[in-house]
C-alpha positions as CSV (number, residue, x, y, z in Angstrom):
1,M,2.6,13.6,-19.0
2,T,-0.3,12.1,-17.1
3,S,-1.7,14.0,-14.3
4,W,-3.7,12.7,-11.3
5,A,-6.4,14.5,-9.4
6,F,-5.6,15.2,-5.7
7,T,-8.7,13.2,-4.5
8,K,-9.0,11.0,-1.4
9,G,-8.3,7.4,-1.8
10,L,-6.1,4.9,-3.6
11,H,-4.6,5.9,-6.9
12,D,-2.9,3.5,-9.2
13,L,0.3,5.1,-10.5
14,G,1.3,2.2,-12.7
15,N,4.1,-0.3,-12.4
16,S,2.7,-1.8,-9.2
17,T,2.9,1.5,-7.3
18,Y,0.0,3.2,-5.6
19,A,-0.6,6.5,-3.7
20,Y,-3.1,6.9,-1.0
21,L,-4.1,10.5,-0.8
22,Q,-5.9,12.5,1.8
23,P,-6.7,16.0,0.7
24,D,-6.2,18.7,1.9
25,G,-2.7,17.7,3.1
26,T,-2.7,19.9,6.2
27,W,-2.0,18.8,9.8
28,G,-3.0,15.2,10.3
29,W,-3.8,14.5,6.7
30,S,-0.7,12.8,5.3
31,N,-0.4,10.6,2.3
32,A,1.1,7.1,2.0
33,G,2.4,4.8,-0.7
34,L,2.1,1.1,-1.6
35,I,4.6,-0.8,-3.8
36,V,4.0,-4.4,-4.7
37,D,6.1,-7.1,-6.4
38,G,4.1,-10.3,-7.0
39,D,2.8,-11.2,-3.5
40,A,5.2,-8.9,-1.7
41,A,3.9,-5.5,-0.5
42,L,5.8,-2.6,1.0
43,L,3.9,0.3,2.6
44,V,5.4,3.8,2.8
45,D,4.1,5.4,6.0
46,T,0.9,4.8,8.0
47,L,-1.5,7.6,8.8
48,F,-2.3,9.9,11.7
49,D,-4.5,7.5,13.7
50,V,-5.9,4.0,13.7
51,R,-9.2,5.0,12.1
52,L,-7.6,6.6,9.1
53,T,-5.0,3.8,8.7
54,R,-7.7,1.2,8.9
55,E,-9.6,2.9,6.2
56,M,-6.5,3.2,4.0
57,L,-5.5,-0.5,4.5
58,A,-9.1,-1.6,3.7
59,A,-9.0,0.3,0.4
60,M,-5.5,-1.1,-0.4
61,R,-6.5,-4.7,0.4
62,S,-9.7,-4.4,-1.6
63,A,-8.0,-3.2,-4.7
64,V,-4.6,-4.9,-4.5
65,P,-4.5,-8.6,-3.3
66,A,-0.8,-8.4,-2.3
67,A,-1.7,-5.7,0.2
68,R,-3.6,-8.2,2.4
69,K,-0.2,-9.0,3.9
70,I,2.1,-6.0,4.3
71,G,5.6,-7.4,4.7
72,T,7.5,-4.2,5.2
73,V,6.6,-0.7,6.3
74,V,9.0,2.2,5.7
75,N,8.3,5.3,7.9
76,T,9.8,8.3,6.1
77,H,10.1,10.2,9.4
78,G,8.7,10.1,12.9
79,N,5.9,12.7,12.8
80,P,2.6,11.4,14.1
81,D,0.8,11.7,10.8
82,H,3.3,9.1,9.3
83,V,3.6,6.6,12.2
84,F,0.6,6.6,14.5
85,G,-1.1,3.8,12.5
86,N,1.8,1.5,12.8
87,Q,0.1,-0.7,15.4
88,L,-2.2,-2.0,12.6
89,V,0.9,-3.4,10.7
90,A,2.7,-4.6,13.8
91,D,3.4,-8.0,12.2
92,S,5.3,-6.3,9.4
93,T,9.0,-5.4,9.4
94,I,9.0,-1.6,10.2
95,I,12.0,0.4,9.0
96,A,12.3,3.8,10.6
97,S,15.0,6.3,11.6
98,T,16.1,6.6,15.2
99,G,16.3,10.4,15.1
100,P,13.7,12.7,16.7
101,P,10.7,13.8,14.6
102,K,11.0,17.0,12.6
103,R,10.0,20.1,14.6
104,F,7.4,22.3,13.1
105,G,8.2,26.0,12.5
106,R,12.0,25.6,13.0
C-alpha cells in the first residue's frame, strides 16, 4: 500500500484524483479534493477563506490543466472551512445540502 505524507499542497493520488492538504487539520485548516475526467473538473469543497482558496486553486491550475475551469463543486457540508471560498468558483455548478452546518461539540 502506498502512503502519502500529510504535507501542505496538492497531492496526486492517481487515476485523475488529487488531494489538497492543509496540515495540521485543526479549525480553519480543511482539505479539499479534485477529480478530473478529460477537460472536466470537479472540486470537493473550497477552503476557509478567499486567500486559502485562491492559493489552492492556483496550485491546482498550475499542475492540472483541467482545473483551469472548475465545472462542478461539491460542498460536503456547510461548515465555514468547507464553503467560505465558494465565491471564487461562483461560475461553477455548486452542489450542497440545504441542512444547517454541523454543530461543534454536540
